[in-house]
VEXLO-222968 format. One record per residue (C-alpha): chain; residue number from 1; x, y, z. Coordinates in nm, 4 decimals, decimal comma. Layout:
N
+--------+-----+----------+----------+----------+
! chaine ! num !        X !        Y !        Z !
+--------+-----+----------+----------+----------+
!      A ! NUM !        X !        Y !        Z !
...
+--------+-----+----------+----------+----------+
REM end
This chain:
224
+--------+-----+----------+----------+----------+
! chaine ! num !        X !        Y !        Z !
+--------+-----+----------+----------+----------+
!      A !   1 !   1,1711 !   4,7025 !  -1,1005 !
!      A !   2 !   0,8117 !   4,6259 !  -1,0092 !
!      A !   3 !   0,6561 !   4,3587 !  -1,2291 !
!      A !   4 !   0,2978 !   4,4185 !  -1,3428 !
!      A !   5 !   0,2188 !   4,1102 !  -1,5506 !
!      A !   6 !  -0,0577 !   4,0840 !  -1,8056 !
!      A !   7 !  -0,2106 !   3,7422 !  -1,7422 !
!      A !   8 !  -0,4029 !   3,5730 !  -2,0234 !
!      A !   9 !  -0,5634 !   3,2415 !  -1,9271 !
!      A !  10 !  -0,6887 !   2,9755 !  -2,1659 !
!      A !  11 !  -0,8601 !   2,6471 !  -2,0840 !
!      A !  12 !  -0,8235 !   2,3236 !  -2,2798 !
!      A !  13 !  -1,1153 !   2,0817 !  -2,2999 !
!      A !  14 !  -0,9788 !   1,7401 !  -2,2089 !
!      A !  15 !  -1,2122 !   1,5479 !  -2,4358 !
!      A !  16 !  -1,2113 !   1,3351 !  -2,7490 !
!      A !  17 !  -1,0954 !   1,6012 !  -2,9915 !
!      A !  18 !  -0,8345 !   1,8745 !  -3,0358 !
!      A !  19 !  -0,8881 !   2,2095 !  -2,8636 !
!      A !  20 !  -0,6727 !   2,4679 !  -3,0407 !
!      A !  21 !  -0,7424 !   2,7698 !  -2,8177 !
!      A !  22 !  -0,4154 !   2,7523 !  -2,6286 !
!      A !  23 !  -0,2115 !   2,7024 !  -2,9454 !
!      A !  24 !  -0,3849 !   2,9974 !  -3,1109 !
!      A !  25 !  -0,3117 !   3,2153 !  -2,8061 !
!      A !  26 !   0,0610 !   3,1412 !  -2,8387 !
!      A !  27 !   0,0762 !   3,3002 !  -3,1834 !
!      A !  28 !  -0,1742 !   3,5759 !  -3,1087 !
!      A !  29 !  -0,0132 !   3,7081 !  -2,7904 !
!      A !  30 !   0,3525 !   3,6070 !  -2,8470 !
!      A !  31 !   0,3961 !   3,5727 !  -2,4692 !
!      A !  32 !   0,7048 !   3,6376 !  -2,2639 !
!      A !  33 !   0,6135 !   3,3505 !  -2,0316 !
!      A !  34 !   0,3948 !   3,0406 !  -2,0518 !
!      A !  35 !   0,2760 !   2,8628 !  -1,7382 !
!      A !  36 !   0,1852 !   2,4967 !  -1,7874 !
!      A !  37 !  -0,0327 !   2,2894 !  -1,5549 !
!      A !  38 !   0,2400 !   2,0270 !  -1,5405 !
!      A !  39 !   0,4463 !   1,8967 !  -1,2471 !
!      A !  40 !   0,7311 !   2,1189 !  -1,1395 !
!      A !  41 !   1,0705 !   1,9517 !  -1,1324 !
!      A !  42 !   1,3013 !   1,8812 !  -0,8419 !
!      A !  43 !   1,4470 !   2,2295 !  -0,8743 !
!      A !  44 !   1,1150 !   2,4088 !  -0,9002 !
!      A !  45 !   0,9081 !   2,5315 !  -1,1942 !
!      A !  46 !   1,1978 !   2,6323 !  -1,4208 !
!      A !  47 !   1,2633 !   2,4259 !  -1,7358 !
!      A !  48 !   1,5722 !   2,3556 !  -1,9424 !
!      A !  49 !   1,4400 !   2,5706 !  -2,2274 !
!      A !  50 !   1,4870 !   2,8896 !  -2,0268 !
!      A !  51 !   1,8645 !   2,8435 !  -2,0095 !
!      A !  52 !   1,9200 !   2,9088 !  -2,3781 !
!      A !  53 !   1,8677 !   3,1948 !  -2,6247 !
!      A !  54 !   1,6239 !   3,1369 !  -2,9095 !
!      A !  55 !   1,8815 !   3,0140 !  -3,1571 !
!      A !  56 !   2,0159 !   2,7528 !  -2,9167 !
!      A !  57 !   1,6991 !   2,6054 !  -2,7699 !
!      A !  58 !   1,7225 !   2,2259 !  -2,7240 !
!      A !  59 !   1,4641 !   2,1482 !  -2,9917 !
!      A !  60 !   1,5320 !   1,7759 !  -2,9669 !
!      A !  61 !   1,3728 !   1,7881 !  -2,6231 !
!      A !  62 !   1,0673 !   1,9535 !  -2,7757 !
!      A !  63 !   1,0532 !   1,6747 !  -3,0326 !
!      A !  64 !   1,0652 !   1,4216 !  -2,7483 !
!      A !  65 !   0,7734 !   1,5953 !  -2,5789 !
!      A !  66 !   0,5759 !   1,5980 !  -2,9026 !
!      A !  67 !   0,6420 !   1,2282 !  -2,9585 !
!      A !  68 !   0,5119 !   1,1455 !  -2,6102 !
!      A !  69 !   0,2041 !   1,3570 !  -2,6746 !
!      A !  70 !   0,1353 !   1,1744 !  -3,0015 !
!      A !  71 !   0,1584 !   0,8464 !  -2,8114 !
!      A !  72 !  -0,0700 !   0,9746 !  -2,5360 !
!      A !  73 !  -0,3221 !   1,0929 !  -2,7939 !
!      A !  74 !  -0,3929 !   0,7333 !  -2,8917 !
!      A !  75 !  -0,5775 !   0,7059 !  -2,5604 !
!      A !  76 !  -0,6439 !   1,0724 !  -2,4869 !
!      A !  77 !  -0,7140 !   1,2584 !  -2,8154 !
!      A !  78 !  -0,6908 !   1,6016 !  -2,6535 !
!      A !  79 !  -0,3150 !   1,5492 !  -2,6101 !
!      A !  80 !  -0,2817 !   1,6607 !  -2,9719 !
!      A !  81 !  -0,3864 !   2,0057 !  -2,8480 !
!      A !  82 !  -0,0518 !   2,0329 !  -2,6699 !
!      A !  83 !   0,1301 !   1,9247 !  -2,9856 !
!      A !  84 !  -0,0062 !   2,2369 !  -3,1550 !
!      A !  85 !   0,1041 !   2,4466 !  -2,8572 !
!      A !  86 !   0,4620 !   2,3228 !  -2,8785 !
!      A !  87 !   0,4762 !   2,3629 !  -3,2550 !
!      A !  88 !   0,3740 !   2,7268 !  -3,2116 !
!      A !  89 !   0,6252 !   2,7824 !  -2,9323 !
!      A !  90 !   0,8942 !   2,6660 !  -3,1731 !
!      A !  91 !   0,7664 !   2,9215 !  -3,4249 !
!      A !  92 !   0,8040 !   3,1989 !  -3,1674 !
!      A !  93 !   1,1600 !   3,0955 !  -3,0885 !
!      A !  94 !   1,2382 !   3,0870 !  -3,4616 !
!      A !  95 !   1,1081 !   3,4463 !  -3,4795 !
!      A !  96 !   1,3382 !   3,5501 !  -3,1967 !
!      A !  97 !   1,0707 !   3,5621 !  -2,9243 !
!      A !  98 !   1,2392 !   3,4101 !  -2,6207 !
!      A !  99 !   0,9256 !   3,2762 !  -2,4526 !
!      A ! 100 !   1,0052 !   3,1283 !  -2,1122 !
!      A ! 101 !   0,8453 !   2,7970 !  -2,0155 !
!      A ! 102 !   0,7491 !   2,6992 !  -1,6603 !
!      A ! 103 !   0,5724 !   2,3955 !  -1,5110 !
!      A ! 104 !   0,3950 !   2,5043 !  -1,1935 !
!      A ! 105 !   0,1822 !   2,2126 !  -1,0716 !
!      A ! 106 !   0,2314 !   1,9649 !  -0,7869 !
!      A ! 107 !   0,4057 !   1,6295 !  -0,8395 !
!      A ! 108 !   0,2200 !   1,3607 !  -1,0326 !
!      A ! 109 !   0,1889 !   1,1610 !  -0,7120 !
!      A ! 110 !  -0,0681 !   1,4111 !  -0,5908 !
!      A ! 111 !  -0,2214 !   1,4940 !  -0,9285 !
!      A ! 112 !  -0,3122 !   1,1283 !  -0,9716 !
!      A ! 113 !  -0,5269 !   1,1464 !  -0,6585 !
!      A ! 114 !  -0,7984 !   1,3013 !  -0,8766 !
!      A ! 115 !  -0,9229 !   0,9442 !  -0,9263 !
!      A ! 116 !  -1,0853 !   0,9829 !  -0,5843 !
!      A ! 117 !  -1,3354 !   1,2255 !  -0,7321 !
!      A ! 118 !  -1,3866 !   1,1186 !  -1,0938 !
!      A ! 119 !  -1,6897 !   0,8967 !  -1,0324 !
!      A ! 120 !  -1,9110 !   1,1788 !  -0,9077 !
!      A ! 121 !  -1,8217 !   1,4310 !  -1,1753 !
!      A ! 122 !  -1,7269 !   1,7942 !  -1,1223 !
!      A ! 123 !  -2,0582 !   1,9467 !  -1,0032 !
!      A ! 124 !  -2,1045 !   1,6748 !  -0,7424 !
!      A ! 125 !  -1,7478 !   1,6730 !  -0,6153 !
!      A ! 126 !  -1,7647 !   2,0460 !  -0,5409 !
!      A ! 127 !  -1,9837 !   1,9424 !  -0,2466 !
!      A ! 128 !  -1,7044 !   1,7192 !  -0,1159 !
!      A ! 129 !  -1,4727 !   1,8893 !   0,1385 !
!      A ! 130 !  -1,1941 !   1,6439 !   0,0570 !
!      A ! 131 !  -1,2070 !   1,7468 !  -0,3089 !
!      A ! 132 !  -1,1783 !   2,1108 !  -0,2070 !
!      A ! 133 !  -0,8814 !   2,0188 !   0,0121 !
!      A ! 134 !  -0,7244 !   1,8532 !  -0,2925 !
!      A ! 135 !  -0,7830 !   2,1703 !  -0,4924 !
!      A ! 136 !  -0,6359 !   2,3877 !  -0,2188 !
!      A ! 137 !  -0,3152 !   2,1859 !  -0,2037 !
!      A ! 138 !  -0,2626 !   2,2053 !  -0,5788 !
!      A ! 139 !  -0,3706 !   2,5690 !  -0,5997 !
!      A ! 140 !  -0,1408 !   2,6792 !  -0,3180 !
!      A ! 141 !   0,1515 !   2,4957 !  -0,4756 !
!      A ! 142 !   0,0873 !   2,6661 !  -0,8104 !
!      A ! 143 !   0,0475 !   3,0074 !  -0,6479 !
!      A ! 144 !   0,3791 !   2,9639 !  -0,4661 !
!      A ! 145 !   0,5589 !   2,8665 !  -0,7866 !
!      A ! 146 !   0,4064 !   3,1533 !  -0,9838 !
!      A ! 147 !   0,4992 !   3,4044 !  -0,7154 !
!      A ! 148 !   0,8590 !   3,2789 !  -0,7238 !
!      A ! 149 !   0,8636 !   3,3179 !  -1,1028 !
!      A ! 150 !   0,7349 !   3,6743 !  -1,0768 !
!      A ! 151 !   0,9856 !   3,7574 !  -0,8037 !
!      A ! 152 !   1,2743 !   3,6401 !  -1,0231 !
!      A ! 153 !   1,1547 !   3,7811 !  -1,3529 !
!      A ! 154 !   1,3454 !   4,0908 !  -1,4648 !
!      A ! 155 !   1,3212 !   4,1121 !  -1,8440 !
!      A ! 156 !   1,0208 !   4,3443 !  -1,8750 !
!      A ! 157 !   0,8040 !   4,5546 !  -1,6448 !
!      A ! 158 !   0,4824 !   4,4330 !  -1,8070 !
!      A ! 159 !   0,5392 !   4,0771 !  -1,9296 !
!      A ! 160 !   0,2648 !   3,8960 !  -2,1166 !
!      A ! 161 !   0,2061 !   3,5687 !  -1,9354 !
!      A ! 162 !  -0,0034 !   3,2968 !  -2,0943 !
!      A ! 163 !  -0,1624 !   3,0807 !  -1,8275 !
!      A ! 164 !  -0,2477 !   2,7266 !  -1,9307 !
!      A ! 165 !  -0,3990 !   2,6335 !  -1,5956 !
!      A ! 166 !  -0,7588 !   2,5204 !  -1,6144 !
!      A ! 167 !  -0,9933 !   2,7912 !  -1,4874 !
!      A ! 168 !  -1,0968 !   2,5753 !  -1,1879 !
!      A ! 169 !  -0,7400 !   2,6271 !  -1,0634 !
!      A ! 170 !  -0,6592 !   2,9684 !  -1,2057 !
!      A ! 171 !  -0,9432 !   3,1503 !  -1,0307 !
!      A ! 172 !  -0,8262 !   3,0039 !  -0,7006 !
!      A ! 173 !  -0,4611 !   3,0821 !  -0,7731 !
!      A ! 174 !  -0,5446 !   3,4468 !  -0,8397 !
!      A ! 175 !  -0,7177 !   3,4568 !  -0,5016 !
!      A ! 176 !  -0,4142 !   3,3070 !  -0,3279 !
!      A ! 177 !  -0,1736 !   3,5430 !  -0,5044 !
!      A ! 178 !  -0,3617 !   3,8225 !  -0,3305 !
!      A ! 179 !  -0,2113 !   3,7042 !   0,0023 !
!      A ! 180 !  -0,5399 !   3,6292 !   0,1844 !
!      A ! 181 !  -0,5460 !   3,5620 !   0,5572 !
!      A ! 182 !  -0,5879 !   3,2164 !   0,7107 !
!      A ! 183 !  -0,9509 !   3,2991 !   0,7891 !
!      A ! 184 !  -1,0164 !   3,4195 !   0,4342 !
!      A ! 185 !  -0,8665 !   3,1039 !   0,2836 !
!      A ! 186 !  -1,0796 !   2,8780 !   0,5005 !
!      A ! 187 !  -1,3957 !   3,0695 !   0,4126 !
!      A ! 188 !  -1,3096 !   3,0722 !   0,0420 !
!      A ! 189 !  -1,2619 !   2,6970 !   0,0160 !
!      A ! 190 !  -1,4788 !   2,5576 !   0,2961 !
!      A ! 191 !  -1,7266 !   2,8309 !   0,3872 !
!      A ! 192 !  -2,0175 !   2,6269 !   0,2522 !
!      A ! 193 !  -1,9588 !   2,3732 !   0,5307 !
!      A ! 194 !  -2,0394 !   2,5671 !   0,8518 !
!      A ! 195 !  -1,9870 !   2,2666 !   1,0809 !
!      A ! 196 !  -1,6512 !   2,1703 !   0,9306 !
!      A ! 197 !  -1,3332 !   2,2320 !   1,1302 !
!      A ! 198 !  -0,9688 !   2,1775 !   1,0317 !
!      A ! 199 !  -0,9516 !   1,8776 !   1,2685 !
!      A ! 200 !  -1,2613 !   1,7160 !   1,1164 !
!      A ! 201 !  -1,1283 !   1,7758 !   0,7677 !
!      A ! 202 !  -0,7977 !   1,6077 !   0,8484 !
!      A ! 203 !  -0,9848 !   1,2995 !   0,9655 !
!      A ! 204 !  -1,1865 !   1,2911 !   0,6421 !
!      A ! 205 !  -0,8726 !   1,3226 !   0,4319 !
!      A ! 206 !  -0,6929 !   1,0442 !   0,6216 !
!      A ! 207 !  -0,9801 !   0,8057 !   0,5523 !
!      A ! 208 !  -0,9597 !   0,8713 !   0,1783 !
!      A ! 209 !  -0,5944 !   0,9196 !   0,0855 !
!      A ! 210 !  -0,2693 !   0,9009 !   0,2775 !
!      A ! 211 !  -0,0983 !   1,0770 !  -0,0150 !
!      A ! 212 !  -0,3336 !   1,3743 !   0,0004 !
!      A ! 213 !  -0,3023 !   1,3798 !   0,3798 !
!      A ! 214 !   0,0737 !   1,4168 !   0,3524 !
!      A ! 215 !   0,0557 !   1,6999 !   0,0994 !
!      A ! 216 !  -0,2281 !   1,8662 !   0,2901 !
!      A ! 217 !  -0,0172 !   1,8854 !   0,6034 !
!      A ! 218 !   0,2720 !   2,0453 !   0,4168 !
!      A ! 219 !   0,0388 !   2,3036 !   0,2631 !
!      A ! 220 !  -0,1504 !   2,4005 !   0,5782 !
!      A ! 221 !   0,1659 !   2,4295 !   0,7857 !
!      A ! 222 !   0,2154 !   2,7563 !   0,5975 !
!      A ! 223 !  -0,1270 !   2,9057 !   0,6709 !
!      A ! 224 !  -0,2784 !   2,7271 !   0,9739 !
+--------+-----+----------+----------+----------+
REM end
């Protein structure tokens, strides 16, 4: 069976107030799958919730997630946005909608490297090749996980998939899911730097972050 998913992406503003757009999308679209921009586990993007039918979901684990989000919201108010998302997922399960949950991002070790770019802000860091390398590593990891999910999915021919990746990642992931060539990937991410070469970029990355350098090498081994 060929899967032709209907992707619906929603951002969440990570600011000082609640953004309910993702939570509202859960109830509006009643998705078959939700993709979270959260670290995949040791065994990939699958989560414990997918092992159980609706009536047997481990809701205590949801309550644990919600408690952690409430705690996080004391410092980061937007975390309450995810509380609303989980409350609405529980409503779907109670209605018999067996929404599958996947975490598709890279490990936190790499995600935390975003501190390298926070001082300049988003518009400025887009001019930084190392930031684009950071994006590529995360994007390629997410694209790989999503492709594996699609390859395994067999419930419906046209599943509704809610994508809770920020658009900065999702647009890139869609590009990578199209199976571009090595040359196309380089142009897409680094085409604005005509004098940049892979060797020069590696040197720049090594000067900034040994963690990113390690993940970069793993990612490019597959395309360079």
